[in-house]
C-alpha positions as CSV (number, residue, x, y, z in Angstrom):
1,M,-44.6,-15.4,8.4
2,R,-45.0,-14.1,12.4
3,A,-47.3,-11.6,10.7
4,Q,-50.1,-13.5,9.5
5,G,-50.4,-15.4,12.9
6,N,-52.6,-18.7,12.0
7,R,-54.2,-18.1,8.9
8,P,-53.8,-21.0,6.2
9,L,-51.3,-20.5,3.6
10,S,-54.3,-20.6,1.0
11,A,-55.7,-17.2,2.9
12,I,-52.1,-14.8,2.2
13,T,-52.2,-12.9,-0.6
14,P,-49.2,-10.8,-2.2
15,R,-50.7,-7.7,-0.8
16,D,-50.3,-9.7,2.7
17,I,-46.5,-10.3,1.6
18,E,-45.4,-7.2,0.6
19,N,-47.2,-5.1,3.2
20,A,-45.2,-7.7,5.9
21,L,-42.2,-6.4,3.6
22,Y,-42.2,-3.3,3.3
23,A,-43.3,-2.6,7.3
24,K,-39.7,-4.5,7.9
25,G,-37.5,-2.8,5.3
26,G,-33.8,-3.0,4.5
27,H,-31.9,-5.9,4.3
28,G,-34.2,-7.9,6.6
29,A,-36.7,-8.0,4.2
30,V,-35.0,-8.9,1.3
31,N,-33.9,-11.9,2.7
32,D,-37.3,-13.0,4.0
33,F,-38.4,-12.4,0.6
34,K,-35.2,-14.4,-0.6
35,A,-36.2,-16.9,1.5
36,L,-39.8,-17.6,1.1
37,R,-40.3,-17.6,-2.2
38,P,-38.7,-21.4,-2.5
39,V,-40.8,-21.9,0.6
40,F,-44.0,-21.3,-0.9
41,E,-43.1,-22.9,-4.0
42,H,-42.5,-25.9,-2.8
43,V,-46.1,-25.6,-0.4
44,K,-47.7,-24.9,-4.2
45,R,-46.0,-28.4,-5.7
46,L,-47.7,-29.8,-2.6
47,G,-50.9,-28.5,-3.6
48,F,-51.5,-26.7,-0.2
49,I,-52.0,-23.7,-2.6
50,A,-52.6,-22.5,-6.1
51,R,-50.2,-19.6,-6.5
52,N,-47.3,-18.9,-4.7
53,P,-47.8,-15.4,-3.5
54,L,-44.3,-13.9,-3.9
55,V,-44.5,-14.4,-7.6
56,G,-44.5,-11.0,-9.3
57,I,-43.7,-8.8,-5.9
58,E,-40.6,-6.2,-6.7
59,I,-38.5,-5.7,-3.3
60,D,-36.5,-2.4,-3.2
61,R,-32.8,-3.7,-2.5
62,P,-31.2,-0.8,0.1
63,V,-28.2,1.2,-1.9
64,P,-25.2,0.7,0.1
65,N,-23.6,3.9,2.1
66,E,-21.4,5.2,-0.9
67,L,-17.8,6.3,1.2
68,P,-17.3,9.9,0.0
69,T,-14.1,10.6,-2.2
70,A,-12.3,13.5,-1.3
71,D,-13.3,16.0,-3.3
72,A,-11.1,19.9,-3.7
73,D,-12.4,21.3,-0.6
74,D,-11.5,18.5,1.2
75,I,-8.4,18.1,0.0
76,A,-7.9,21.8,0.2
77,A,-9.4,21.7,4.0
78,F,-6.6,19.2,5.6
79,I,-3.4,20.9,3.4
80,K,-4.6,24.2,5.3
81,R,-5.1,21.9,8.9
82,W,-1.9,19.9,9.1
83,E,1.7,21.0,7.5
84,V,4.2,19.2,6.3
85,G,5.9,17.7,9.2
86,T,3.3,16.1,10.9
87,V,2.2,12.1,10.8
88,E,-1.4,13.3,9.9
89,R,0.4,15.3,6.5
90,L,2.3,12.5,6.0
91,I,-1.1,9.7,6.1
92,F,-2.7,12.2,3.8
93,D,0.0,12.8,1.7
94,L,1.1,9.2,1.3
95,G,-2.8,7.9,0.8
96,L,-3.5,10.4,-2.0
97,Y,-0.5,9.4,-3.9
98,T,-0.1,5.9,-3.7
99,G,-4.1,5.0,-3.4
100,A,-3.3,2.5,-0.4
101,A,-6.0,1.3,2.0
102,R,-4.9,2.1,5.4
103,A,-3.8,-1.9,5.5
104,D,-1.2,-1.2,3.0
105,L,-0.1,2.3,4.2
106,A,1.0,0.5,7.8
107,V,3.5,-1.4,5.9
108,I,4.8,0.2,2.6
109,G,8.2,1.4,2.8
110,R,11.4,2.2,0.8
111,H,11.5,-1.7,0.4
112,N,8.6,-1.8,-2.3
113,I,10.5,1.1,-4.4
114,K,11.8,-1.1,-7.7
115,G,13.2,1.7,-9.9
116,N,10.6,4.6,-10.6
117,V,7.1,2.4,-9.0
118,L,6.3,1.8,-5.9
119,I,5.5,-2.1,-5.9
120,F,3.4,-3.8,-3.4
121,N,0.4,-6.6,-2.6
122,R,-2.7,-5.6,-1.1
123,V,-3.0,-6.3,2.2
124,K,-7.0,-7.6,1.6
125,T,-6.8,-9.3,-1.8
126,G,-3.3,-10.4,-2.0
127,V,-3.7,-8.0,-5.7
128,P,-0.4,-6.5,-6.5
129,S,0.1,-2.7,-7.5
130,Y,1.8,-0.8,-9.2
131,V,2.0,3.0,-8.6
132,P,4.3,5.4,-10.5
133,I,6.3,7.4,-8.5
134,T,5.6,10.7,-9.0
135,P,7.6,13.8,-8.5
136,E,5.2,14.3,-5.9
137,L,5.1,10.9,-4.6
138,R,9.1,11.1,-4.6
139,A,9.5,14.5,-2.8
140,V,6.8,12.8,0.0
141,I,9.0,9.6,0.4
142,A,11.9,11.7,0.6
143,R,10.5,13.0,4.0
144,T,10.2,9.6,5.5
145,P,13.3,7.8,7.4
146,D,15.9,6.2,4.9
147,I,16.4,2.9,6.9
148,S,12.9,2.0,8.6
149,P,10.4,-1.0,8.0
150,T,7.4,1.5,6.8
151,F,7.1,4.8,5.8
152,I,4.9,5.9,8.7
153,L,6.1,5.6,12.0
154,S,4.5,6.0,15.4
155,K,5.9,8.0,18.1
156,W,7.8,5.1,19.2
157,R,9.5,4.3,16.1
158,K,7.7,1.5,14.9
159,P,5.2,0.6,12.5
160,Y,1.6,1.6,13.1
161,Q,-1.5,-1.2,13.5
162,P,-3.7,-0.8,10.3
163,Q,-6.5,0.4,13.1
164,S,-4.4,3.0,14.8
165,L,-3.6,4.3,11.7
166,G,-7.1,4.6,10.6
167,Q,-8.5,6.6,13.8
168,R,-5.5,8.9,13.4
169,F,-6.6,9.8,10.2
170,E,-9.9,10.0,10.7
171,D,-9.4,12.6,14.0
172,A,-7.2,14.5,11.8
173,A,-10.0,14.4,9.1
174,V,-11.8,16.1,11.7
175,A,-10.5,18.4,13.4
176,A,-9.7,19.9,9.5
177,G,-13.4,19.6,8.4
178,M,-12.8,17.0,5.8
179,K,-15.6,14.4,4.9
180,A,-13.8,11.8,3.4
181,R,-11.7,9.2,5.2
182,L,-8.7,7.4,3.8
183,H,-10.6,5.4,1.6
184,G,-11.8,9.0,0.4
185,L,-8.6,9.2,-1.0
186,R,-8.0,6.3,-2.8
187,K,-11.3,7.3,-4.8
188,A,-9.2,10.5,-5.7
189,F,-6.2,8.9,-6.5
190,C,-8.4,7.0,-9.1
191,V,-9.6,10.6,-10.2
192,Y,-6.3,11.6,-10.6
193,W,-5.2,9.1,-13.3
194,A,-8.3,9.1,-15.2
195,E,-7.9,12.8,-15.5
196,N,-4.4,12.4,-17.1
197,G,-5.6,10.2,-19.6
198,K,-4.8,6.4,-18.2
199,T,-7.6,3.8,-18.8
200,V,-9.4,1.7,-16.3
201,H,-7.5,-1.4,-17.0
202,Q,-4.2,1.0,-16.1
203,I,-5.7,2.7,-13.1
204,A,-6.9,-0.9,-11.8
205,A,-3.0,-2.5,-12.1
206,M,-2.3,1.0,-9.9
207,A,-4.8,0.6,-7.7
208,G,-4.5,-2.8,-7.4
209,H,-8.5,-3.6,-8.0
210,L,-10.2,-6.9,-8.7
211,T,-12.6,-5.4,-10.9
212,L,-12.8,-2.9,-13.5
213,K,-16.2,-2.1,-12.0
214,E,-14.7,-0.6,-8.7
215,V,-12.5,1.8,-11.1
216,E,-15.3,3.1,-13.4
217,R,-17.2,3.7,-9.9
218,Y,-14.6,5.8,-8.3
219,T,-14.1,7.6,-11.3
220,R,-17.3,9.1,-11.7
221,A,-16.2,11.4,-8.9
222,A,-17.4,15.2,-9.3
223,D,-15.1,18.3,-9.4
224,R,-12.2,16.3,-11.1
225,E,-10.4,19.2,-12.0
226,Q,-10.1,20.9,-9.4
227,I,-8.8,17.7,-7.6
228,V,-6.0,17.3,-10.2
229,R,-4.9,20.8,-10.3
230,L,-4.9,20.3,-6.3
231,V,-3.0,17.1,-6.3
232,M,-0.4,18.8,-8.6
233,G,0.0,21.6,-6.3
234,E,-1.1,24.1,-8.6
235,V,-3.7,25.6,-6.0
């Protein structure tokens, strides 16, 4: 509206609105469009204008930046850079084999093991995750302290804060030349189980997803066969 100066409302055309929104762009343009449409509709009802100039205008909504899935190159690069026995590798392995987010990785431990399943409520949503303890995951758990509040401990033998854990992994990923971050391992976890015949509903239960759409989006990742082979240690 500010771009139109003191012009009467009846003189503002759809092209004027489009030009102003295009100049602004992004989420700001979307928000302005949503706010202005009912305003002009109200002005029309009052009789000040004959037509709402926003009717018929289509605005492109910005596409959110999708966090990358850890692909085969990422996984291979990290494994090559960080050896078993380092905290960085432990965070990586647990993230890959549990699909847990950083807030969950900071709190899960042996107390979450129920038979052959790792069960925990996601910190972010409270939705339970039921992760099968595969031979690979069992081997990772065996590398963690027997008596410990969490699988991952700092050098002071205390659990990490989620932000600190995430930062440590990000630094390690950069050092390894890995594009993806912890969330990318979560996506790779979903890809792995999709390629091993699990249904969307089953993967949602493992990963603690609120919606099936999330899982469907994750499992459309490329290079799936190679990811699965790396997870299984066949490469």
